[in-house]
N, C-alpha and C positions, 0 to 999 in steps of 0.2 A: 502494500500497500507507500504511496506517494501525495502528501499533501502538497499541491500545488496551485498557480492560478489561472484560469479557464482558458484565459486568452492567450496563455503559449504555451504552458507544463505540456497539454494532448501533444502539439504540433511534434514537441523534441522528444518526447515517449514516440510516438510515431516512429519518428525517424527510427531510433535507437532498435524497437523493437523490430518495425517492418509491419505493424498493424495497429490500429486507432486503439487507444487504452479502453477499458470501461470509465466513463466519468461520472463520481458520484455530486448532487449537488447543494452541499452543508444547509443552504438555503431552504432545500427540501424540508431540513428539518429542523427549523423557523429559527436561526439563526440568518441574521442580516449585518450587513457589517456598515451597508450606510445608514442604516438606523442607531448604529453606538460609534459612528469613526467623526468625528472632528478632525478636519483639517484645519490647517491652516498655512500662508506663506511664512519663509524666515522673517519679510522683512517685516509685515505686519506681526510676528511674535517681536522681534528686534527693535522695533520704533513704537507699538503699542503692548509693553507690558502691562500694564497695570489694567486697561483694557481684555489682555487677554484671561488675565487672573484673574476679574471680575467675571471673566464667561462663564472660569471653569468653577471656580465658588457657586456659582448659581446654580450650574449645570447638576454640579456633583450633590450641593441641597435638594436638587428637585429629583437627583434621581433615589438620593438615599430616601426620602419621601416617599415616592415609587414600590422602594424597595419593600418598606415597612409595610404601606398596605395591601399590598405582593401577598406579604406571609402575613397579615392577620385574614384576608381571605381564603387564605390555604388551610387554615385552623377552624374554621367554622364548619359545623359539623354536616352533612349530609341528609338527606334524606329520603 
């Protein structure tokens, strides 16, 4: 098993093996990197450190509340 990016690794593997590989998408299991990844430019990180830090702090605070609420929901008894 090999983890990789769908846009490049399957091609390299196919070239090495002489046949296309089986591809399993982690998105099919519910993981979405686009919803869990925050990307910024080096320029923004360098020039606006305070803004970036405030955004990260707010995001972490919001994520923590969401995780806490999810934990409370998971402990509810089922009928």
